FIDRENLUM-643463 format. One record per residue (C-alpha): x, y, z; residue in one letter. Coordinates in nm, 2 decimals, decimal comma. Each point is the difference from the previous one (the first is absolute). Layout:
// FIDRENLUM-643463
c1	c2	c3	res
X	Y	Z	a
...
This chain:
// FIDRENLUM-643463
c1	c2	c3	res
0,95	3,99	-1,53	x
0,12	-0,35	-0,09	x
0,37	-0,05	-0,04	x
0,16	-0,31	-0,15	x
0,35	-0,10	0,11	x
0,18	-0,24	-0,24	x
0,25	-0,17	0,23	x
0,19	-0,32	0,08	x
-0,18	-0,27	0,20	x
-0,10	0,16	0,34	x
0,17	-0,28	0,19	x
0,33	0,08	-0,17	x
0,00	0,37	0,08	x
0,25	0,12	0,25	x
-0,22	0,28	0,13	x
0,28	0,17	0,20	x
0,08	0,29	-0,23	x
-0,22	-0,12	-0,29	x
-0,13	0,30	-0,19	x
-0,31	-0,18	-0,13	x
-0,10	-0,08	0,36	x
0,06	0,36	0,11	x
-0,22	0,13	-0,28	x
-0,27	-0,26	0,07	x
0,00	0,10	0,37	x
-0,03	0,37	-0,08	x
-0,27	-0,06	-0,26	x
-0,20	-0,21	0,24	x
0,04	0,26	0,28	x
-0,15	0,25	-0,24	x
-0,30	-0,22	-0,06	x
0,08	-0,14	-0,34	x
-0,09	-0,35	-0,10	x
0,31	-0,22	-0,05	x
0,01	-0,28	-0,26	x
0,31	-0,22	-0,07	x
0,10	-0,24	-0,27	x
0,32	-0,14	-0,16	x
0,12	0,07	-0,35	x
-0,11	-0,35	-0,10	x
-0,36	0,11	0,07	x
-0,01	0,28	-0,26	x
-0,14	-0,06	-0,35	x
-0,17	0,16	-0,30	x
-0,35	-0,08	-0,12	x
-0,08	0,16	-0,34	x
0,25	0,28	0,07	x
-0,14	0,06	0,35	x
0,23	-0,05	0,30	x
-0,13	-0,24	0,26	x
0,14	-0,12	0,33	x
-0,09	-0,29	0,23	x
0,05	0,20	0,33	x
-0,10	-0,04	0,36	x
-0,12	0,27	0,24	x
0,27	0,03	0,26	x
-0,02	0,12	0,36	x
0,33	0,16	0,11	x
0,11	0,03	0,36	x
0,32	0,09	0,19	x
0,19	-0,31	0,07	x
0,35	-0,14	0,02	x
-0,06	-0,28	-0,27	x
-0,20	-0,02	-0,32	x
-0,22	-0,27	0,16	x
-0,11	0,25	0,27	x
-0,01	0,30	-0,23	x
-0,23	-0,12	-0,28	x
-0,34	-0,16	0,00	x
-0,14	-0,10	-0,34	x
-0,37	-0,01	-0,07	x
-0,12	-0,28	-0,23	x
């Protein structure tokens, strides 16, 4: 299953105790595909919701820089 998380910029996340990070870790552990974007990347095209999102690899790490890897 693909799961989209609409979050603040990854570099700005304080992952210690961040609920989104915990949910992403668990979803990734269960084999789900994680995608991320910011609210500014959401839009409507002819009443259809669209998002400019990136596949995101989630890992355990002390900082956002070590915990997230964005695919292009």
